[in-house]
Biopython code that builds the backbone (N, CA, C, O; Angstrom):
import numpy as np
from Bio.PDB.StructureBuilder import StructureBuilder

atoms = [
    (1, "MET", "N", (-18.296, 4.495, -0.102)),
    (1, "MET", "CA", (-16.970, 3.953, -0.309)),
    (1, "MET", "C", (-17.103, 2.623, -1.040)),
    (1, "MET", "O", (-17.997, 1.823, -0.762)),
    (2, "ILE", "N", (-16.198, 2.414, -1.973)),
    (2, "ILE", "CA", (-16.148, 1.164, -2.733)),
    (2, "ILE", "C", (-14.816, 0.486, -2.428)),
    (2, "ILE", "O", (-13.765, 1.124, -2.478)),
    (3, "ILE", "N", (-14.862, -0.807, -2.113)),
    (3, "ILE", "CA", (-13.653, -1.611, -1.932)),
    (3, "ILE", "C", (-13.562, -2.532, -3.135)),
    (3, "ILE", "O", (-14.495, -3.278, -3.433)),
    (4, "GLU", "N", (-12.422, -2.473, -3.829)),
    (4, "GLU", "CA", (-12.249, -3.314, -5.004)),
    (4, "GLU", "C", (-10.778, -3.646, -5.201)),
    (4, "GLU", "O", (-9.893, -3.030, -4.608)),
    (5, "LYS", "N", (-10.546, -4.634, -6.048)),
    (5, "LYS", "CA", (-9.180, -5.027, -6.358)),
    (5, "LYS", "C", (-8.492, -3.892, -7.120)),
    (5, "LYS", "O", (-9.058, -3.327, -8.056)),
    (6, "ALA", "N", (-7.286, -3.572, -6.713)),
    (6, "ALA", "CA", (-6.524, -2.516, -7.375)),
    (6, "ALA", "C", (-6.000, -3.011, -8.720)),
    (6, "ALA", "O", (-5.825, -4.210, -8.937)),
    (7, "MET", "N", (-5.758, -2.062, -9.611)),
    (7, "MET", "CA", (-5.184, -2.353, -10.917)),
    (7, "MET", "C", (-3.737, -1.852, -10.935)),
    (7, "MET", "O", (-3.344, -1.036, -10.102)),
    (8, "ALA", "N", (-2.967, -2.341, -11.875)),
    (8, "ALA", "CA", (-1.570, -1.919, -11.982)),
    (8, "ALA", "C", (-1.452, -0.407, -12.134)),
    (8, "ALA", "O", (-0.471, 0.188, -11.689)),
    (9, "THR", "N", (-2.431, 0.206, -12.751)),
    (9, "THR", "CA", (-2.401, 1.662, -12.948)),
    (9, "THR", "C", (-2.619, 2.429, -11.641)),
    (9, "THR", "O", (-2.427, 3.644, -11.603)),
    (10, "ASP", "N", (-3.015, 1.737, -10.574)),
    (10, "ASP", "CA", (-3.248, 2.378, -9.277)),
    (10, "ASP", "C", (-1.997, 2.437, -8.398)),
    (10, "ASP", "O", (-1.987, 3.115, -7.370)),
    (11, "VAL", "N", (-0.962, 1.738, -8.798)),
    (11, "VAL", "CA", (0.189, 1.553, -7.912)),
    (11, "VAL", "C", (0.843, 2.874, -7.498)),
    (11, "VAL", "O", (1.190, 3.041, -6.329)),
    (12, "GLU", "N", (1.014, 3.795, -8.414)),
    (12, "GLU", "CA", (1.649, 5.074, -8.065)),
    (12, "GLU", "C", (0.818, 5.831, -7.036)),
    (12, "GLU", "O", (1.369, 6.395, -6.090)),
    (13, "GLU", "N", (-0.495, 5.850, -7.210)),
    (13, "GLU", "CA", (-1.363, 6.544, -6.271)),
    (13, "GLU", "C", (-1.359, 5.851, -4.910)),
    (13, "GLU", "O", (-1.386, 6.516, -3.874)),
    (14, "ILE", "N", (-1.327, 4.527, -4.909)),
    (14, "ILE", "CA", (-1.268, 3.775, -3.651)),
    (14, "ILE", "C", (0.035, 4.063, -2.917)),
    (14, "ILE", "O", (0.033, 4.238, -1.698)),
    (15, "LEU", "N", (1.144, 4.114, -3.645)),
    (15, "LEU", "CA", (2.437, 4.415, -3.016)),
    (15, "LEU", "C", (2.441, 5.818, -2.420)),
    (15, "LEU", "O", (2.944, 6.018, -1.315)),
    (16, "ALA", "N", (1.889, 6.786, -3.134)),
    (16, "ALA", "CA", (1.825, 8.164, -2.619)),
    (16, "ALA", "C", (0.972, 8.218, -1.356)),
    (16, "ALA", "O", (1.336, 8.891, -0.391)),
    (17, "LEU", "N", (-0.149, 7.522, -1.355)),
    (17, "LEU", "CA", (-1.012, 7.477, -0.172)),
    (17, "LEU", "C", (-0.301, 6.807, 0.998)),
    (17, "LEU", "O", (-0.401, 7.263, 2.137)),
    (18, "GLN", "N", (0.409, 5.733, 0.715)),
    (18, "GLN", "CA", (1.179, 5.027, 1.746)),
    (18, "GLN", "C", (2.180, 5.965, 2.408)),
    (18, "GLN", "O", (2.279, 6.010, 3.634)),
    (19, "LYS", "N", (2.907, 6.698, 1.612)),
    (19, "LYS", "CA", (3.912, 7.620, 2.166)),
    (19, "LYS", "C", (3.248, 8.712, 2.997)),
    (19, "LYS", "O", (3.743, 9.070, 4.066)),
    (20, "LEU", "N", (2.142, 9.234, 2.513)),
    (20, "LEU", "CA", (1.406, 10.254, 3.260)),
    (20, "LEU", "C", (0.917, 9.706, 4.605)),
    (20, "LEU", "O", (0.984, 10.395, 5.623)),
    (21, "ALA", "N", (0.431, 8.479, 4.601)),
    (21, "ALA", "CA", (-0.114, 7.877, 5.814)),
    (21, "ALA", "C", (0.951, 7.606, 6.876)),
    (21, "ALA", "O", (0.649, 7.634, 8.069)),
    (22, "TYR", "N", (2.169, 7.349, 6.467)),
    (22, "TYR", "CA", (3.209, 6.978, 7.424)),
    (22, "TYR", "C", (4.074, 8.141, 7.901)),
    (22, "TYR", "O", (4.937, 7.947, 8.757)),
    (23, "VAL", "N", (3.867, 9.322, 7.378)),
    (23, "VAL", "CA", (4.650, 10.478, 7.822)),
    (23, "VAL", "C", (4.434, 10.730, 9.314)),
    (23, "VAL", "O", (5.389, 11.024, 10.032)),
    (24, "SER", "N", (3.193, 10.619, 9.786)),
    (24, "SER", "CA", (2.925, 10.887, 11.211)),
    (24, "SER", "C", (3.648, 9.890, 12.103)),
    (24, "SER", "O", (4.133, 10.265, 13.171)),
    (25, "GLU", "N", (3.732, 8.629, 11.690)),
    (25, "GLU", "CA", (4.479, 7.639, 12.481)),
    (25, "GLU", "C", (5.966, 7.984, 12.489)),
    (25, "GLU", "O", (6.622, 7.896, 13.527)),
    (26, "ALA", "N", (6.486, 8.371, 11.348)),
    (26, "ALA", "CA", (7.899, 8.744, 11.259)),
    (26, "ALA", "C", (8.195, 9.940, 12.157)),
    (26, "ALA", "O", (9.250, 9.995, 12.790)),
    (27, "GLU", "N", (7.277, 10.891, 12.215)),
    (27, "GLU", "CA", (7.466, 12.056, 13.074)),
    (27, "GLU", "C", (7.473, 11.661, 14.545)),
    (27, "GLU", "O", (8.281, 12.179, 15.316)),
    (28, "ILE", "N", (6.587, 10.753, 14.948)),
    (28, "ILE", "CA", (6.529, 10.294, 16.343)),
    (28, "ILE", "C", (7.857, 9.689, 16.767)),
    (28, "ILE", "O", (8.368, 9.990, 17.846)),
    (29, "TYR", "N", (8.416, 8.831, 15.914)),
    (29, "TYR", "CA", (9.656, 8.119, 16.247)),
    (29, "TYR", "C", (10.907, 8.814, 15.719)),
    (29, "TYR", "O", (12.019, 8.316, 15.894)),
    (30, "ASP", "N", (10.726, 9.955, 15.079)),
    (30, "ASP", "CA", (11.836, 10.686, 14.469)),
    (30, "ASP", "C", (12.686, 9.748, 13.611)),
    (30, "ASP", "O", (13.914, 9.733, 13.691)),
    (31, "ASP", "N", (11.985, 8.970, 12.789)),
    (31, "ASP", "CA", (12.652, 7.996, 11.923)),
    (31, "ASP", "C", (11.947, 7.973, 10.572)),
    (31, "ASP", "O", (10.893, 7.355, 10.418)),
    (32, "PHE", "N", (12.534, 8.644, 9.611)),
    (32, "PHE", "CA", (11.937, 8.719, 8.287)),
    (32, "PHE", "C", (12.500, 7.643, 7.354)),
    (32, "PHE", "O", (12.349, 7.721, 6.134)),
    (33, "SER", "N", (13.145, 6.645, 7.944)),
    (33, "SER", "CA", (13.684, 5.548, 7.143)),
    (33, "SER", "C", (12.840, 4.280, 7.269)),
    (33, "SER", "O", (13.285, 3.201, 6.877)),
    (34, "ILE", "N", (11.620, 4.401, 7.815)),
    (34, "ILE", "CA", (10.768, 3.218, 7.955)),
    (34, "ILE", "C", (10.366, 2.716, 6.565)),
    (34, "ILE", "O", (10.180, 3.515, 5.646)),
    (35, "PRO", "N", (10.233, 1.400, 6.410)),
    (35, "PRO", "CA", (9.998, 0.821, 5.086)),
    (35, "PRO", "C", (8.869, 1.452, 4.268)),
    (35, "PRO", "O", (9.062, 1.661, 3.070)),
    (36, "PRO", "N", (7.700, 1.769, 4.841)),
    (36, "PRO", "CA", (6.658, 2.353, 3.991)),
    (36, "PRO", "C", (7.039, 3.699, 3.387)),
    (36, "PRO", "O", (6.498, 4.084, 2.351)),
    (37, "LEU", "N", (7.962, 4.419, 4.021)),
    (37, "LEU", "CA", (8.363, 5.726, 3.494)),
    (37, "LEU", "C", (9.488, 5.644, 2.470)),
    (37, "LEU", "O", (9.652, 6.549, 1.652)),
    (38, "VAL", "N", (10.251, 4.583, 2.511)),
    (38, "VAL", "CA", (11.387, 4.486, 1.583)),
    (38, "VAL", "C", (11.134, 3.489, 0.449)),
    (38, "VAL", "O", (11.983, 3.296, -0.421)),
    (39, "GLN", "N", (9.960, 2.862, 0.471)),
    (39, "GLN", "CA", (9.650, 1.922, -0.601)),
    (39, "GLN", "C", (9.632, 2.652, -1.937)),
    (39, "GLN", "O", (9.109, 3.761, -2.047)),
    (40, "THR", "N", (10.203, 2.023, -2.935)),
    (40, "THR", "CA", (10.273, 2.628, -4.267)),
    (40, "THR", "C", (9.108, 2.152, -5.144)),
    (40, "THR", "O", (8.418, 1.185, -4.820)),
    (41, "LEU", "N", (8.916, 2.843, -6.238)),
    (41, "LEU", "CA", (7.891, 2.457, -7.191)),
    (41, "LEU", "C", (8.188, 1.065, -7.751)),
    (41, "LEU", "O", (7.273, 0.259, -7.923)),
    (42, "LYS", "N", (9.439, 0.785, -8.030)),
    (42, "LYS", "CA", (9.812, -0.540, -8.537)),
    (42, "LYS", "C", (9.457, -1.620, -7.518)),
    (42, "LYS", "O", (8.924, -2.667, -7.887)),
    (43, "GLU", "N", (9.747, -1.377, -6.246)),
    (43, "GLU", "CA", (9.458, -2.369, -5.208)),
    (43, "GLU", "C", (7.964, -2.646, -5.086)),
    (43, "GLU", "O", (7.551, -3.801, -4.979)),
    (44, "ILE", "N", (7.158, -1.593, -5.103)),
    (44, "ILE", "CA", (5.716, -1.808, -4.963)),
    (44, "ILE", "C", (5.150, -2.478, -6.222)),
    (44, "ILE", "O", (4.205, -3.262, -6.130)),
    (45, "LYS", "N", (5.712, -2.179, -7.383)),
    (45, "LYS", "CA", (5.278, -2.864, -8.605)),
    (45, "LYS", "C", (5.608, -4.352, -8.529)),
    (45, "LYS", "O", (4.816, -5.186, -8.969)),
    (46, "ASP", "N", (6.773, -4.690, -7.975)),
    (46, "ASP", "CA", (7.149, -6.097, -7.788)),
    (46, "ASP", "C", (6.164, -6.777, -6.836)),
    (46, "ASP", "O", (5.731, -7.900, -7.092)),
    (47, "GLU", "N", (5.811, -6.101, -5.741)),
    (47, "GLU", "CA", (4.846, -6.659, -4.794)),
    (47, "GLU", "C", (3.488, -6.850, -5.462)),
    (47, "GLU", "O", (2.795, -7.832, -5.199)),
    (48, "PHE", "N", (3.115, -5.921, -6.315)),
    (48, "PHE", "CA", (1.817, -5.990, -6.983)),
    (48, "PHE", "C", (1.694, -7.267, -7.809)),
    (48, "PHE", "O", (0.610, -7.839, -7.919)),
    (49, "ARG", "N", (2.789, -7.704, -8.380)),
    (49, "ARG", "CA", (2.770, -8.922, -9.194)),
    (49, "ARG", "C", (2.582, -10.175, -8.342)),
    (49, "ARG", "O", (2.118, -11.195, -8.851)),
    (50, "ASN", "N", (2.933, -10.120, -7.051)),
    (50, "ASN", "CA", (2.918, -11.310, -6.203)),
    (50, "ASN", "C", (1.900, -11.263, -5.071)),
    (50, "ASN", "O", (1.779, -12.224, -4.311)),
    (51, "GLN", "N", (1.174, -10.168, -4.949)),
    (51, "GLN", "CA", (0.221, -10.021, -3.861)),
    (51, "GLN", "C", (-1.114, -9.520, -4.395)),
    (51, "GLN", "O", (-1.206, -9.037, -5.524)),
    (52, "VAL", "N", (-2.133, -9.642, -3.575)),
    (52, "VAL", "CA", (-3.443, -9.098, -3.901)),
    (52, "VAL", "C", (-3.533, -7.724, -3.251)),
    (52, "VAL", "O", (-3.350, -7.600, -2.040)),
    (53, "PHE", "N", (-3.812, -6.701, -4.034)),
    (53, "PHE", "CA", (-3.979, -5.337, -3.536)),
    (53, "PHE", "C", (-5.461, -4.984, -3.627)),
    (53, "PHE", "O", (-6.088, -5.168, -4.671)),
    (54, "LEU", "N", (-6.009, -4.482, -2.539)),
    (54, "LEU", "CA", (-7.357, -3.935, -2.544)),
    (54, "LEU", "C", (-7.257, -2.437, -2.322)),
    (54, "LEU", "O", (-6.318, -1.950, -1.691)),
    (55, "LYS", "N", (-8.230, -1.718, -2.845)),
    (55, "LYS", "CA", (-8.250, -0.268, -2.654)),
    (55, "LYS", "C", (-9.634, 0.159, -2.190)),
    (55, "LYS", "O", (-10.644, -0.440, -2.559)),
    (56, "ALA", "N", (-9.658, 1.206, -1.375)),
    (56, "ALA", "CA", (-10.907, 1.848, -0.968)),
    (56, "ALA", "C", (-10.997, 3.146, -1.744)),
    (56, "ALA", "O", (-10.059, 3.943, -1.742)),
    (57, "VAL", "N", (-12.126, 3.364, -2.410)),
    (57, "VAL", "CA", (-12.282, 4.514, -3.301)),
    (57, "VAL", "C", (-13.515, 5.321, -2.911)),
    (57, "VAL", "O", (-14.596, 4.764, -2.722)),
    (58, "ILE", "N", (-13.347, 6.623, -2.793)),
    (58, "ILE", "CA", (-14.461, 7.546, -2.579)),
    (58, "ILE", "C", (-14.397, 8.605, -3.673)),
    (58, "ILE", "O", (-13.375, 9.269, -3.847)),
    (59, "ASN", "N", (-15.477, 8.756, -4.397)),
    (59, "ASN", "CA", (-15.564, 9.755, -5.473)),
    (59, "ASN", "C", (-14.372, 9.688, -6.427)),
    (59, "ASN", "O", (-13.847, 10.721, -6.844)),
    (60, "GLY", "N", (-13.948, 8.475, -6.769)),
    (60, "GLY", "CA", (-12.873, 8.299, -7.730)),
    (60, "GLY", "C", (-11.472, 8.451, -7.185)),
    (60, "GLY", "O", (-10.502, 8.344, -7.935)),
    (61, "THR", "N", (-11.345, 8.703, -5.872)),
    (61, "THR", "CA", (-10.027, 8.876, -5.252)),
    (61, "THR", "C", (-9.731, 7.702, -4.329)),
    (61, "THR", "O", (-10.581, 7.304, -3.532)),
    (62, "ILE", "N", (-8.547, 7.157, -4.434)),
    (62, "ILE", "CA", (-8.141, 6.075, -3.539)),
    (62, "ILE", "C", (-7.855, 6.685, -2.168)),
    (62, "ILE", "O", (-7.005, 7.565, -2.031)),
    (63, "VAL", "N", (-8.576, 6.203, -1.159)),
    (63, "VAL", "CA", (-8.421, 6.726, 0.202)),
    (63, "VAL", "C", (-7.845, 5.687, 1.155)),
    (63, "VAL", "O", (-7.582, 5.994, 2.317)),
    (64, "GLY", "N", (-7.646, 4.467, 0.680)),
    (64, "GLY", "CA", (-7.075, 3.421, 1.516)),
    (64, "GLY", "C", (-6.653, 2.252, 0.649)),
    (64, "GLY", "O", (-7.119, 2.096, -0.480)),
    (65, "SER", "N", (-5.769, 1.437, 1.190)),
    (65, "SER", "CA", (-5.288, 0.280, 0.458)),
    (65, "SER", "C", (-4.746, -0.749, 1.436)),
    (65, "SER", "O", (-4.261, -0.411, 2.516)),
    (66, "VAL", "N", (-4.835, -1.997, 1.041)),
    (66, "VAL", "CA", (-4.269, -3.092, 1.822)),
    (66, "VAL", "C", (-3.785, -4.138, 0.823)),
    (66, "VAL", "O", (-4.315, -4.252, -0.282)),
    (67, "ARG", "N", (-2.792, -4.884, 1.220)),
    (67, "ARG", "CA", (-2.284, -5.952, 0.359)),
    (67, "ARG", "C", (-2.119, -7.226, 1.167)),
    (67, "ARG", "O", (-1.938, -7.184, 2.384)),
    (68, "ALA", "N", (-2.181, -8.350, 0.485)),
    (68, "ALA", "CA", (-2.084, -9.627, 1.178)),
    (68, "ALA", "C", (-1.514, -10.688, 0.248)),
    (68, "ALA", "O", (-1.588, -10.581, -0.976)),
    (69, "TYR", "N", (-0.945, -11.710, 0.867)),
    (69, "TYR", "CA", (-0.483, -12.869, 0.107)),
    (69, "TYR", "C", (-0.630, -14.102, 0.981)),
    (69, "TYR", "O", (-0.664, -14.012, 2.208)),
    (70, "GLN", "N", (-0.714, -15.241, 0.338)),
    (70, "GLN", "CA", (-0.864, -16.506, 1.054)),
    (70, "GLN", "C", (0.427, -17.293, 0.953)),
    (70, "GLN", "O", (1.034, -17.393, -0.113)),
    (71, "LYS", "N", (0.835, -17.849, 2.080)),
    (71, "LYS", "CA", (1.997, -18.739, 2.125)),
    (71, "LYS", "C", (1.558, -19.967, 2.891)),
    (71, "LYS", "O", (1.277, -19.910, 4.088)),
    (72, "GLU", "N", (1.507, -21.063, 2.188)),
    (72, "GLU", "CA", (0.965, -22.313, 2.718)),
    (72, "GLU", "C", (-0.473, -22.070, 3.176)),
    (72, "GLU", "O", (-1.317, -21.701, 2.359)),
    (73, "GLU", "N", (-0.765, -22.264, 4.432)),
    (73, "GLU", "CA", (-2.132, -22.113, 4.929)),
    (73, "GLU", "C", (-2.373, -20.775, 5.642)),
    (73, "GLU", "O", (-3.391, -20.602, 6.311)),
    (74, "THR", "N", (-1.440, -19.838, 5.497)),
    (74, "THR", "CA", (-1.537, -18.558, 6.218)),
    (74, "THR", "C", (-1.658, -17.403, 5.234)),
    (74, "THR", "O", (-0.966, -17.354, 4.218)),
    (75, "CYS", "N", (-2.555, -16.478, 5.560)),
    (75, "CYS", "CA", (-2.706, -15.255, 4.779)),
    (75, "CYS", "C", (-2.015, -14.120, 5.532)),
    (75, "CYS", "O", (-2.337, -13.866, 6.693)),
    (76, "TYR", "N", (-1.082, -13.443, 4.896)),
    (76, "TYR", "CA", (-0.346, -12.332, 5.472)),
    (76, "TYR", "C", (-0.918, -11.030, 4.919)),
    (76, "TYR", "O", (-0.980, -10.834, 3.705)),
    (77, "ILE", "N", (-1.334, -10.147, 5.820)),
    (77, "ILE", "CA", (-1.942, -8.895, 5.414)),
    (77, "ILE", "C", (-1.030, -7.753, 5.828)),
    (77, "ILE", "O", (-0.522, -7.736, 6.950)),
    (78, "GLY", "N", (-0.818, -6.794, 4.924)),
    (78, "GLY", "CA", (0.050, -5.662, 5.224)),
    (78, "GLY", "C", (-0.432, -4.428, 4.502)),
    (78, "GLY", "O", (-1.532, -4.386, 3.951)),
    (79, "VAL", "N", (0.431, -3.418, 4.521)),
    (79, "VAL", "CA", (0.095, -2.161, 3.864)),
    (79, "VAL", "C", (0.800, -2.077, 2.529)),
    (79, "VAL", "O", (0.648, -1.088, 1.812)),
]
sb = StructureBuilder()
sb.init_structure("model")
sb.init_model(0)
sb.init_chain("A")
sb.init_seg("    ")
for serial, (resi, resn, name, xyz) in enumerate(atoms, 1):
    if name == "N":
        sb.init_residue(resn, " ", resi, " ")
    sb.init_atom(name, np.array(xyz, "f"), 0.0, 1.0, " ", f" {name:<3s}", serial, name[0])
structure = sb.get_structure()
């Protein structure tokens, strides 16, 4: 597995993976309106401009992702 900074061209694949990953949570709570499932491509592209995205890659496929941003002295990490 390789962990590296994501590129703008990775955003669509990261969004698809995000939605796939959160379906099980939505099923548990019977709530398919949770933010990771309804996030749009435009929204994630906007986040990409203001946050650091990392990706985990195996054999050329993105299998994980995390994003973070700093506000003052605090680093906020999310999906």
